[in-house]
C-alpha positions as CSV (number, residue, x, y, z in Angstrom):
1,A,-10.9,-24.0,18.6
2,A,-8.1,-21.7,19.1
3,R,-6.4,-24.2,21.5
4,R,-6.4,-26.9,18.8
5,L,-5.5,-24.8,15.7
6,P,-1.9,-24.1,16.5
7,T,-1.3,-27.8,17.1
8,V,-2.9,-28.8,13.8
9,L,-1.1,-26.1,11.9
10,H,2.2,-27.0,13.4
11,R,1.8,-30.5,12.0
12,I,1.1,-29.1,8.6
13,V,3.9,-26.6,8.8
14,S,6.3,-29.3,9.7
15,G,5.8,-31.0,6.4
16,F,7.1,-28.1,4.4
17,S,9.5,-26.4,6.9
18,R,12.5,-28.0,5.3
19,P,13.1,-27.0,1.6
20,P,13.2,-29.9,-0.9
21,S,16.9,-29.0,-1.9
22,A,18.2,-29.5,1.6
23,A,16.2,-32.6,2.0
24,S,17.3,-34.3,-1.2
25,S,20.9,-33.3,-0.8
26,G,21.2,-34.8,2.7
27,R,23.0,-31.7,3.8
28,K,22.1,-29.7,6.8
29,S,21.0,-26.2,5.6
30,T,21.8,-23.3,7.9
31,K,19.2,-21.0,6.0
32,S,16.0,-22.2,4.3
33,T,14.3,-20.9,1.2
34,A,11.9,-18.0,1.6
35,L,8.3,-18.4,2.3
36,R,5.8,-18.7,-0.4
37,P,3.1,-15.8,-0.2
38,A,0.6,-18.2,1.0
39,H,2.7,-19.2,4.0
40,E,3.6,-15.7,4.8
41,R,-0.2,-14.9,4.9
42,L,-0.7,-17.8,7.3
43,L,2.1,-16.2,9.5
44,F,0.7,-12.7,9.7
45,D,-3.0,-13.2,9.0
46,V,-3.6,-16.3,11.2
47,L,-0.8,-17.0,13.7
48,V,0.0,-13.4,14.7
49,P,-3.7,-12.5,15.3
50,L,-4.0,-15.6,17.6
51,H,-1.8,-13.4,20.1
52,R,-4.6,-10.8,20.5
53,P,-6.7,-12.4,23.4
54,D,-5.9,-10.3,26.4
55,G,-7.9,-11.8,29.3
56,L,-7.3,-14.2,32.1
57,V,-8.7,-17.6,32.4
58,L,-9.1,-17.2,36.2
59,W,-7.8,-14.1,37.9
60,R,-6.7,-15.9,41.0
61,D,-4.6,-18.4,38.9
62,Q,-3.1,-15.6,36.9
63,T,-3.3,-17.7,33.8
64,A,-3.5,-15.8,30.5
65,V,-6.0,-17.0,27.8
66,L,-3.1,-17.0,25.5
67,G,-1.3,-19.5,27.7
68,L,-3.9,-22.1,26.9
69,Y,-2.3,-22.6,23.5
70,H,0.9,-20.5,23.5
71,E,3.3,-23.3,23.5
72,S,2.1,-24.9,20.3
73,L,1.6,-21.4,18.8
74,V,5.4,-20.6,19.4
75,R,6.4,-24.0,17.9
76,C,4.2,-23.3,14.7
77,L,5.7,-19.8,14.3
78,G,9.1,-21.2,14.8
79,A,8.8,-23.8,12.1
80,L,7.7,-21.2,9.6
81,I,10.2,-18.5,10.5
82,S,13.1,-21.1,10.4
83,M,12.5,-21.1,6.5
84,D,13.3,-17.4,6.2
85,R,15.1,-15.7,9.2
86,G,14.5,-12.3,7.6
87,L,10.9,-12.7,9.0
88,V,12.0,-12.6,12.7
89,G,11.9,-8.9,12.8
90,P,8.7,-8.3,11.2
91,V,7.0,-11.0,13.3
92,V,8.6,-9.4,16.6
93,G,7.4,-6.0,15.3
94,A,3.9,-7.4,14.9
95,L,3.9,-8.9,18.5
96,L,4.8,-5.4,19.8
97,R,1.8,-3.8,18.3
98,P,-0.9,-2.4,20.8
99,D,-3.5,-4.8,19.6
100,V,-1.2,-7.6,20.8
101,W,1.0,-6.2,23.7
102,P,-1.0,-5.4,26.9
103,A,-1.1,-1.7,27.6
104,G,0.3,0.0,30.7
105,E,2.6,-1.2,33.4
106,G,-0.3,-2.8,35.1
107,G,-1.6,-4.8,32.2
108,N,-1.9,-8.5,31.8
109,T,1.4,-9.6,33.5
110,P,1.0,-13.4,32.6
111,K,0.7,-12.4,28.9
112,V,3.5,-10.0,29.0
113,V,5.7,-12.7,30.5
114,L,4.6,-15.2,27.7
115,L,5.2,-12.6,24.9
116,L,8.7,-11.8,26.4
117,H,9.5,-15.5,26.3
118,E,8.4,-15.9,22.7
119,V,10.2,-12.9,21.5
120,D,13.4,-14.2,23.1
121,T,12.8,-17.5,21.5
122,L,12.3,-15.9,18.1
123,I,15.4,-13.8,18.3
124,G,17.3,-16.9,19.2
125,L,16.2,-18.4,15.8
126,L,18.6,-15.9,14.2
127,D,21.2,-18.3,15.2
128,L,24.3,-16.3,13.9
129,G,26.9,-18.8,15.1
130,D,27.5,-20.8,11.9
131,D,26.9,-18.0,9.4
132,G,29.6,-16.3,7.4
133,E,30.3,-12.6,8.0
134,K,28.3,-11.6,5.1
135,E,25.2,-13.6,6.2
136,K,25.5,-12.2,9.7
137,E,25.5,-8.7,8.5
138,Q,22.5,-9.3,6.3
139,T,20.5,-11.0,9.2
140,L,21.5,-8.3,11.7
141,E,20.5,-5.6,9.2
142,S,17.1,-7.2,8.5
143,F,16.2,-7.0,12.3
144,G,17.5,-3.3,12.6
145,P,14.1,-1.5,12.1
146,H,12.5,-3.4,14.8
147,L,15.3,-3.3,17.5
148,L,14.4,0.2,18.8
149,P,10.8,-0.6,19.4
150,L,11.8,-3.9,21.1
151,T,14.3,-2.1,23.3
152,S,11.7,0.4,24.4
153,R,9.4,-2.4,25.5
154,L,12.3,-4.1,27.2
155,C,13.3,-1.0,29.0
156,S,9.8,-0.5,30.3
157,C,9.7,-4.0,31.5
158,I,13.2,-3.8,33.0
159,S,12.2,-0.6,34.9
160,S,8.8,-2.0,36.1
161,D,8.1,-2.7,39.7
162,N,6.8,-6.0,38.7
163,S,9.4,-8.5,39.4
164,R,8.2,-11.1,37.0
165,T,8.3,-8.9,33.9
166,S,11.6,-7.3,35.1
167,E,13.4,-10.6,35.6
168,R,12.0,-12.1,32.3
169,A,13.2,-9.0,30.3
170,L,16.6,-9.2,31.8
171,Q,17.0,-12.7,30.6
172,F,17.3,-11.4,27.0
173,F,20.9,-10.5,27.9
174,R,21.7,-14.3,27.9
175,N,20.6,-14.4,24.2
176,G,23.8,-14.3,21.9
177,S,21.7,-13.1,19.1
178,F,20.1,-10.3,21.1
179,A,23.7,-9.3,22.3
180,A,24.9,-9.1,18.6
181,L,22.0,-6.9,17.7
182,V,22.7,-4.5,20.7
183,R,26.4,-4.4,19.8
184,R,25.6,-3.5,16.3
185,H,23.1,-0.8,17.1
186,L,24.8,0.4,20.5
187,G,24.6,4.0,19.4
188,S,20.8,4.0,19.2
189,V,19.7,1.6,22.0
190,G,22.8,1.5,24.4
191,H,21.7,4.7,26.3
192,L,18.2,3.4,26.7
193,L,19.2,0.1,28.1
194,L,21.8,1.6,30.4
195,R,19.1,4.1,31.8
196,A,16.7,1.2,32.6
197,L,19.4,-1.0,34.1
198,C,20.8,1.9,36.3
199,R,17.3,3.1,37.5
200,R,17.4,3.9,41.1
201,P,14.7,2.3,43.4
202,G,11.7,4.5,43.6
203,G,13.2,6.8,40.8
């Protein structure tokens, strides 16, 4: 049932992911209207908890249970969040919680890689390129409280001896929105990233 639910929900969400004002005017909207409370509950009470399964389908295949439906789950989340980019930070914060993110360096590596990919994708939805300066400031500010916990997770992955998680975490630096967040909060996260990037082998 969990495998089918995100696909069904994505089809439903796609029906209201674009606000009526943007659709009727024929103009491309760079920022959608805020979610209704019911849609926000769907996001945090249904979609985020679907990330909790922490097992492997078969250990020898290294396929996470989450991987069975992760692609459609990310699409569904993206459709909702694109309506209100201010929710990118809270959703990322929810994904970093211990009940979702595998504990310890030797945790569920396939799941960690999936979550890293998802967080990278969600941050990309911030899409700062076409915004005016005021909108950019507001978007960056809304993510601020969640950047330090995210950076701590990324530093742990970058410093890991596991090449899969380390390489996937390093790909965040290709994300323009992530780079903008780091530049804005360089004083609080720069030294953490530098320490992780300069870690000596075996140190």
